[in-house]
C-alpha positions in Angstrom: -51.4 -31.0 -40.6 -53.9 -32.9 -42.8 -57.6 -32.1 -42.6 -60.6 -34.1 -44.0 -61.1 -34.1 -47.8 -64.8 -34.6 -47.3 -66.0 -36.7 -44.3 -65.2 -34.7 -41.2 -64.7 -38.0 -39.3 -61.4 -38.5 -41.3 -59.6 -36.0 -39.0 -57.2 -37.7 -36.7 -57.3 -37.6 -32.9 -53.8 -36.2 -32.9 -54.8 -33.3 -35.2 -57.7 -32.4 -32.8 -55.4 -32.5 -29.8 -52.9 -30.2 -31.5 -55.5 -27.8 -32.8 -56.9 -27.5 -29.2 -53.4 -26.6 -27.8 -51.8 -24.3 -30.4 -51.9 -20.5 -30.0 -53.2 -19.9 -33.5 -54.0 -21.7 -36.8 -52.7 -20.6 -40.2 -55.1 -21.7 -42.9 -55.7 -21.5 -46.6 -59.2 -20.1 -46.2 -60.3 -18.8 -42.8 -63.9 -19.4 -43.5 -63.4 -23.1 -44.3 -61.2 -23.7 -41.3 -63.5 -21.8 -39.0 -66.3 -24.2 -39.9 -64.1 -27.3 -39.2 -62.9 -25.9 -35.8 -66.5 -24.9 -34.8 -67.7 -28.4 -35.6 -65.3 -29.8 -33.1 -65.8 -27.0 -30.6 -62.4 -25.4 -31.0 -61.9 -21.7 -31.0 -58.5 -20.3 -32.1 -57.3 -17.1 -33.8 -57.0 -17.7 -37.6 -54.3 -16.4 -39.9 -54.9 -16.5 -43.7 -52.0 -18.2 -45.5 -52.7 -19.1 -49.1 -51.0 -19.2 -52.5 -51.2 -15.4 -53.0 -49.7 -14.4 -49.7 -47.6 -17.4 -48.6 -44.3 -15.5 -48.3 -45.7 -12.6 -46.4 -47.8 -14.8 -44.1 -44.8 -17.1 -43.5 -43.0 -14.1 -42.1 -45.8 -13.5 -39.6 -45.7 -17.2 -38.6 -42.0 -17.0 -38.0 -42.4 -13.8 -35.9 -44.9 -15.5 -33.7 -42.8 -18.6 -33.4 -39.9 -16.4 -32.3 -42.1 -15.1 -29.5 -42.6 -18.7 -28.2 -46.0 -19.3 -29.7 -47.1 -22.6 -31.3 -48.9 -22.5 -34.6 -50.6 -25.1 -36.8 -51.1 -24.9 -40.5 -53.9 -26.5 -42.5 -55.1 -26.3 -46.1 -58.8 -26.3 -46.9 -58.8 -30.1 -47.3 -56.2 -32.9 -47.3 -52.5 -32.6 -46.8 -50.7 -29.2 -47.1 -48.1 -28.8 -49.9 -49.7 -31.4 -52.1 -51.0 -29.2 -54.9 -51.8 -26.8 -52.0 -49.9 -24.1 -50.2 -47.4 -25.1 -47.5 -44.1 -25.8 -49.2 -42.8 -22.2 -49.0 -44.0 -21.9 -45.4 -42.2 -25.1 -44.3 -39.0 -24.0 -46.1 -39.1 -20.5 -44.5 -39.8 -21.8 -41.0 -37.1 -24.4 -41.2 -34.6 -21.9 -42.6 -35.4 -19.7 -39.6 -34.4 -22.5 -37.2 -37.8 -23.6 -36.0 -39.0 -27.1 -35.9 -41.8 -28.3 -38.3 -43.8 -31.4 -37.2 -45.8 -33.2 -39.8 -49.2 -34.5 -38.7 -50.3 -37.1 -41.3 -53.9 -37.8 -42.3 -56.3 -37.5 -45.2 -54.9 -37.1 -48.8 -57.0 -37.4 -51.9 -54.0 -38.5 -53.9 -53.1 -41.4 -51.6 -56.8 -42.3 -51.2 -57.2 -42.6 -55.0 -53.9 -44.5 -55.3 -54.8 -47.1 -52.7 -58.2 -47.8 -54.3 -56.7 -48.0 -57.9 -55.0 -51.4 -57.4 -52.2 -50.6 -59.9 -50.4 -53.9 -59.7 -47.8 -53.0 -62.4 -46.6 -49.8 -60.7 -43.1 -49.2 -59.5 -43.8 -46.1 -57.4 -46.0 -43.1 -58.2 -45.9 -39.5 -59.1 -48.4 -36.8 -58.1 -48.8 -34.2 -60.8 -51.7 -32.3 -59.2 -53.5 -30.1 -61.8 -52.2 -30.2 -65.4 -51.6 -27.0 -67.3 -55.0 -25.8 -68.5 -54.1 -25.7 -72.2 -51.5 -25.1 -74.9 -48.1 -26.6 -75.4 -47.4 -27.1 -71.7 -50.5 -29.3 -71.4 -49.6 -31.3 -74.5 -46.1 -31.8 -73.2 -47.3 -33.0 -69.8 -49.7 -35.5 -71.3 -47.0 -36.8 -73.6 -44.7 -37.3 -70.7 -47.4 -39.0 -68.7 -48.2 -41.6 -71.3 -45.1 -42.1 -73.5 -41.9 -41.5 -71.6 -40.2 -44.7 -70.4 -39.9 -44.0 -66.7 -43.4 -42.5 -66.5 -44.9 -45.8 -67.9 -43.6 -47.7 -64.9 -45.3 -45.5 -62.3 -48.8 -44.6 -61.2 -49.6 -41.1 -62.4 -51.9 -39.1 -60.1 -53.8 -36.2 -61.5 -56.3 -33.7 -60.1 -58.9 -32.1 -62.4 -61.7 -29.5 -62.1 -65.2 -30.5 -63.1 -65.4 -28.1 -66.1 -62.3 -29.8 -67.6 -62.8 -33.4 -66.7 -64.6 -34.3 -69.9 -61.7 -32.9 -72.0 -59.1 -34.7 -70.0 -60.8 -38.1 -70.2 -61.2 -37.6 -74.0 -57.5 -36.7 -74.3 -56.4 -39.8 -72.3 -58.8 -42.0 -74.2 -57.3 -40.9 -77.5 -53.7 -41.0 -76.3 -53.7 -44.2 -74.3 -57.0 -46.1 -74.9 -55.8 -49.5 -73.5 -54.1 -48.1 -70.4 -56.1 -48.6 -67.2 -57.4 -45.5 -65.6 -59.0 -45.0 -62.2 -61.4 -42.1 -61.9 -62.2 -41.2 -58.3 -65.0 -38.6 -57.8 -65.9 -36.9 -54.6 -63.7 -39.1 -52.4 -65.0 -39.6 -48.8 -68.1 -37.5 -49.6 -71.7 -38.5 -49.9 -71.7 -39.1 -53.7 -68.3 -40.8 -53.9 -67.7 -42.9 -57.0 -64.7 -44.8 -58.1 -64.4 -46.5 -61.5 -61.4 -48.4 -62.8 -61.6 -49.1 -66.5 -59.7 -48.8 -69.8 -59.1 -45.1 -70.7 -61.0 -45.6 -73.9 -64.2 -46.2 -71.9 -63.8 -43.3 -69.5 -65.6 -40.6 -71.6 -68.7 -42.9 -71.9 -68.6 -43.6 -68.2 -68.6 -39.9 -67.4 -71.4 -39.2 -69.9 -73.6 -42.0 -68.7 -74.8 -39.9 -65.7 -74.8 -36.1 -65.9 -74.1 -35.6 -62.2 -70.8 -37.4 -62.7 -69.4 -34.2 -64.2 -69.8 -32.4 -60.8 -67.5 -32.4 -57.8 -63.7 -33.0 -57.4 -61.8 -35.5 -59.3 -58.6 -37.5 -58.8 -57.3 -39.7 -61.6 -54.8 -42.5 -61.5 -53.3 -43.5 -64.9 -52.0 -47.0 -64.2 -48.5 -48.1 -65.2 -48.2 -49.7 -68.6 -48.1 -53.5 -68.3 -44.7 -55.1 -68.9 -43.8 -56.5 -72.4 -45.8 -59.6 -73.1 -48.5 -58.6 -70.7 -50.6 -56.5 -73.1 -48.4 -53.4 -73.4 -49.4 -51.0 -76.1 -47.4 -50.9 -79.3 -47.2 -47.5 -80.9 -48.7 -47.4 -84.4 -46.6 -46.1 -87.2 -47.8 -42.9 -88.9 -47.6 -42.8 -92.8 -45.5 -39.9 -94.1 -48.4 -38.3 -96.0 -50.6 -38.4 -92.9 -47.8 -36.8 -90.8 -47.4 -34.0 -93.4 -51.1 -33.3 -93.5 -51.2 -33.1 -89.7 -48.3 -30.7 -89.6 -50.0 -28.4 -92.1 -53.3 -28.4 -90.2 -51.6 -27.8 -86.8 -50.3 -24.5 -88.1 -53.8 -23.2 -88.4 -56.1 -25.2 -86.2 -56.4 -26.4 -82.5 -54.9 -29.8 -81.8 -58.2 -31.8 -81.6 -59.6 -30.3 -84.8 -56.3 -30.8 -86.7 -56.2 -34.5 -85.6 -59.8 -35.1 -86.6 -59.3 -33.5 -90.1 -56.0 -35.3 -90.6 -57.6 -38.6 -89.8 -60.5 -37.9 -92.3 -58.1 -36.8 -95.0 -55.5 -39.5 -94.7 -57.3 -42.4 -93.2 -54.6 -42.8 -90.6 -55.3 -44.0 -87.1 -56.5 -41.1 -84.9 -54.4 -42.4 -81.9 -51.2 -42.3 -83.9 -52.1 -38.8 -85.2 -52.8 -37.6 -81.7 -49.5 -38.9 -80.5 -47.7 -37.1 -83.3 -49.6 -33.9 -82.6 -48.6 -34.0 -78.9 -45.0 -34.5 -79.9 -45.2 -31.5 -82.2 -46.7 -29.2 -79.6 -44.2 -30.4 -77.0 -41.3 -29.7 -79.4 -42.7 -26.2 -79.9 -42.7 -25.5 -76.2 -40.1 -23.2 -74.7 -37.0 -25.0 -73.5 -37.5 -23.9 -69.9 -41.1 -25.3 -69.7 -41.2 -28.0 -67.0 -41.6 -31.5 -68.6 -44.4 -32.6 -66.3 -44.7 -30.3 -63.3 -44.7 -33.4 -61.2 -44.7 -33.3 -57.5 -44.0 -36.4 -55.5 -46.6 -37.0 -52.8 
């Protein structure tokens, strides 16, 4: 079942009713769930079920279900199995012949999507957290911005505060005119939502130091249709492309792009696109293209 992503009042009446009636609650972090239950005056046995023990804990849940018990599962915040544990548990419980009942409620991904106002989107994809670095990250960003099908959908991303500045800089360089919604601390006291061109996002973040704290959900809007301000990819001169390839062999991507731009005079955006393509081509064939998870 879904639990609040910040404001405790976002829990549903149905969720409270079920939590009061089950025999036990499986949860991502027993300390976090204990506080939530205590706030609403509910006392239940808690079973830890998180990313590192999901298979083993699922077996315990199935054993208890076989004994006729009723159990609930909650993640720390939001909806389970959306960049959180839960998918393996559901699959295992279903395979064992037991019924799984979804209890809808708070979701940071959907909260950000509904406040983004992406009028050009034809559906959405929730990617969760991107790979932290390397070819997998470059490949994912390339897919988010440049691949045809991806351009027609809202792309939902989560990011940690210590990497948010880097991600906004990458999106600003890669897709400066695409609209981006940055949602910070959704449903919490210091909630902020900004919808602006990606090129302006780094400056927005830097304008107030406290903006780099908290939890972030980003929505990269779908590209406008042709004739409605869609981006045209800039051509990269052969000499600039060659300089970039040489620099990429020895330097990190951002440094290679900056030096290639200084040496060749080519547009940094075009160089960044080419660098991402190069890194993506170097990725292993079995690396997931985007690691997307539909919400």
